[in-house]
Each structure stands twice: as C-alpha cells, then as structure tokens.
N, C-alpha and C positions, 0 to 999 in steps of 0.2 A: 871352040865353039863361045858364041858371045852368048853372054846371061843375063838377064836383066832379075831381080827381086822386088817383090810385091807383098808388107807389109807395115804392123805395125812401128813407128822407131821408137824402140825400149833397147833394154841392156841384151835383153835372148836373142831379139833379131841384130842385135850387130853381131855379134858372132855369128851368122846363118849368112851376112854378107859377106861378111871375111871370109867364112870356110869358101866360099862360093867363088871369092877371088880369088882363091888358093887353087880352086880344083876345075876354073873358067874361066873366061877372059870378060870379065866385071865388064858389063856397056853402062849398068845405068841403075838406078833401085827408084822408087815409087814408094813414099809413105803413107801411109792412106790412112786415116783416121776418118773412119764412117760413123764413126760415135757423136760424131759435133752437138746432136741435142742435147747431151747433155751439161751443157761449156752454158745452157740458158735455163731460167725457169719456163718459160714461154718453150722452149722444143724438149724440155722434162714433161712436162703436162701434154704436151702436144704427145709425143712419145707413149704417154701413161695411155692415153684415151684411148689410142691406136690400137693398143695390146689388151685391153680390156675390152671392148668391142669386138675382137678376136678371139680374146678367152672368157672374157671372161670375166668382172669383177677382184674372186677373189684368188684367182690365181695370180691376178696384178698384187695385191696385198702381199700373199706368200711371195711370191719372189722379189720384192721390195724389200722384206725382215729381214730375208737371205740375202741381199745383199749391203744390205748395210750392218748384219752380225760379221761377214765377211770383212767389210773393208774396217771394221774397229780391232774385232777377234783374231783373224788369221788371215791376212793379205799377207800383213808387214814380217810376220813368221816367216810364210813362207817366201816371199821374196830373199829375207833371208838366208834360205835355205840351199836359192837357190842361188845365189848369189857364192855362199860358202863354198857349197858342194859343186857348181856346174860353170859359171862364167868366169869367176877370179879363176878356179885354176885352167882354165882354155887360156887365157891371156898370159899367164906366168906362162904356161907351155909352151905357146906360141911363140912369143917374143916379142908380140907386136902391141899396139893401141889401135885401135877403133880410128883416131883421130888424125892416124894416117895414112890411111887410106885417101883414095882421090878419085872421085869417079859421079856422073853426069847424076843428079838429082831432079823429083818436080815431088811438094805434095798436093796431096787431093783430099777433097769428102767423100769423094765419087770414083774411083778408078773405070769407070766407065766415062767418063769427063773427055770433052773434045780435045782439052789439052793433054790429055794423060795419055790417047790415041795417038796426038802429033809429036809429042815425044816420044815414045817407042816407035813409028816409022823412022822417026830421025836418027835411035840409035840403034835401030836394026837388030835387034835381039834375033838368035836361034831357039833360045828356049827361054819360058821364063818359072820363076818358079814364086813360088808365095806361100804364106802363112799366116795367120793372125790378121787376117783378113774377113770383116759381117758383107762384104759387097755378092752379088750375084755378080759372076762373068759374064758380059753379052757375049756374042758371036763374031762379034768389031773388033773385040780385044782378043779373041783366042783364035782369030785370026792373023795377026799379025807374025809370032814366032811359027818359022818351018814344022820345028817338034813340036810345036803346041805350049797348053799353061798348066807347070805340077804344081801339085797343091800338097803339100806338106799337111799330113792329119793323126789331130793325137786321140788316135781311139781304129780298130776295127771296125772293117767298112767289109760285107755291109750291113752287119750289125748294129753298128754304133755311128753311122750318118748323124747329122747338124752339131749340135753347140752341146759344149761342159762331156766328150764320149769319155772322158775318164773320171766323173761324177758319176754319173750313167751305170758305167761298168763299174762301178765299188755298187751301185745301189741297187741291182741286178745279183750279186754277189758271185760276178767273175771274175774273183781276186787273180786267179791267171792267166787274165785275157786283156790285163794294163796294156796297151800296144799301140804302135802305130803302122799310119800308109801310105805313099808315100803313092798320090793314082795323076792322069792326064784327065783333066775336067771336059766334061761335054755340056749336055741343055740339063743336065740334072743335079741337082744340088749333092756335093762328093756320090756321084752316083758313078765315075768316070773307070777307064779302063785301069788298074792296079798294077803296078810293076814293082814296088818294094814292098813286106807287110814285116812287122817283127814286134818283139816283147821287149818293155824297157826293161832296165837293167840294173839289179841291186836295188831295187823301193822295198822298202821298210815302212811297212805299213800302221808302225805303232807309231812312228814320227811323219812320214811323208802324207800328205793330203793331194786331192786333185789337181789341186791347180802344179805344182811342185811336177807332179808326177807325167801330166802332159808333156810339160817343156822339156822333162827325165828321154819322156820318150823322144819326142824328133830330136832329140841330141843324139839318141844312143844309134838313131838311124844314119848318123852322115857317112859311118866305112860304106853300110849297101849302099846307099845312094851315089857313092862314089864311083864302086863298082859299079854301077849304072849306067853315069855320064858315059868311065871311059867304051862300055858296051852299045852305049846309044852312038855314039862318035864311030865305032867301028858295022853299023848296021845290023848289030847282034845283041838283042835285047828280047826278050819273051813277057807279054802279062801271065800275070797270076789270074787262074780261073780256079773257085774251090765252088765245088757244085754242092748243092741239097743247102744251102742255108737263108736263115730267114732273116730278111733286110729291116733296119729298124731305125726310123728318126725320130730323134730326143731335141726338145727345146730347152730352154731356161729351166734351175729349179728352183723351189722354192723352199723356206722355212721348214714345210712338216715331210717334204723330202729330205734334205740335210740330217733332222735327227734322225728318223728312220734308218737312212744308213750308215751314223754313226751306231747305230745299235749294234746294227746286226752285224758291223766291222767288228765292233767290240764283243758280239757273240764270238763270233768266230777266232779273235787272237785269243779270247780267252778258254776256249778246245784245245787250240793249236797249241797253245801252250801248257795244255797238262797232257799231252801226249809223250 
C-alpha cells in the first residue's frame, strides 16, 4: 500500500514517517508549515487582529500570555522529556537514522495548493496520513487517495474535537480519558469516521504536561494503527461507533485556563496521594 505523510517537519513527525516506511510503501512526504504568519511581525499582527475580531481582544491577550509563558517555562522541558522518553528510545530500538530514509518530498504553507495536489497526483498514494497540520483538508486532496486521508488526533472524538485536546481533557478533569483517535477525514473538522481509538499509556500527571501527553498518545496508537493497515489491505476494517456521546469543539486556551487547569490537577493529585 502506497502511503504519503503530511505534517510538520519536527523530530516527532520524523518518527511517524519512519514508522510508515516500515509498515507501508512510503511514496512521499508533504511538510506543512501553515503557521507562516509567525515568521514576520506583519503576519503576527494580521493574525492577531483576525482572532481578536472573531473572539475578542481579551481572549487574544489571554492566549498570547499563555503562548509566551509556555515558550519560556514549559516548552523546553516538555521537548526534553519527549526526546528522552519517546524519540531517542525509538531510534535506538529501530537501529536506523531518519537521514537514511529516501523519499520524494515537498514543503508548502497550505496543503490545498496546486503544487501539493500535483505532487500527490504524481506519487499516487493509496492512503494519506496526517498530523500536526492546521489546514482544513479540502475535497480535492481527500479525493486523491483511494482509501482517503486519515488523521492522528491527540484526543477523544467527538468529545474533544479541535485544538489542544490534551489540555482541555485535563481542564475538564477527565484524567482517565487522555487519548488518541485515528479517523478518516470528511467535511467536518475532526468529525470523520473513527477506526482506532484508545488511551495514552504510562502518563505521570506529576511530570507530564499536555504537550507531552498528546505526542505520547499518538505514539501509543502505532501498534493498533499497524493492525488497522493490515485489515484495510484485506478489506476487513470496521469503524468505531459510540452511542450517546456529547460532541465538543475547542480552540486555543489562555493563561487563565492554564492556571485553572493546574489548580484542579494539583488538587486531584493531592487527594490521590492521600488515598
């Protein structure tokens, strides 16, 4: 089965690309950088004004405060944990290096652009896998692979559609529902048919924050997705249907939500330690 991966060029997504090369015929990779607005002050200002008009200036300020706090206080620590506990052990166990992989690739700031569609039509994938992408996948790109475009989502759906699912799961005190979903995209954001769903393993809420948890959940899904691929090739896959579940859709959190989330978590861990 010929596959294409679409995602951000980072060390974690490189693991996913290597994993795909071991479990399918890797036909190509599309590196997506849909947040190009961050690279210039003009782009940042324009994006900020757009969000402020949609959500209000208080929410925008709240989001910015959390962004800078995370960047300074949390991001480096989380990345360090991810490297030590997931990324480096993966490459050590595989006995390979990402640099040794050979595949056609293209980079774009929007996966729906003409050059991306032309690239995909040229490499002819049977299936496309995506994660870490902010773009909405239009009908043209979803129609290219025969099996469709599948998304790794770091949260349960339909309860936690949208952005920062691990954060909002913690915020809502759903500590036993830190999860992953593997779904086939449709016209609704994170609303496609679900084929693989489960929970992150080995999470320590005293040490692991929402960014680490999201990546770890995706990593923990790989054995089940491997089974899914085998079943898909044999025509023996079934989608997961869960009845009477309330759908939720979330966007960027702010600093006030982060403080509230940490207070709730601290209280929960304190009670748990006393048992």
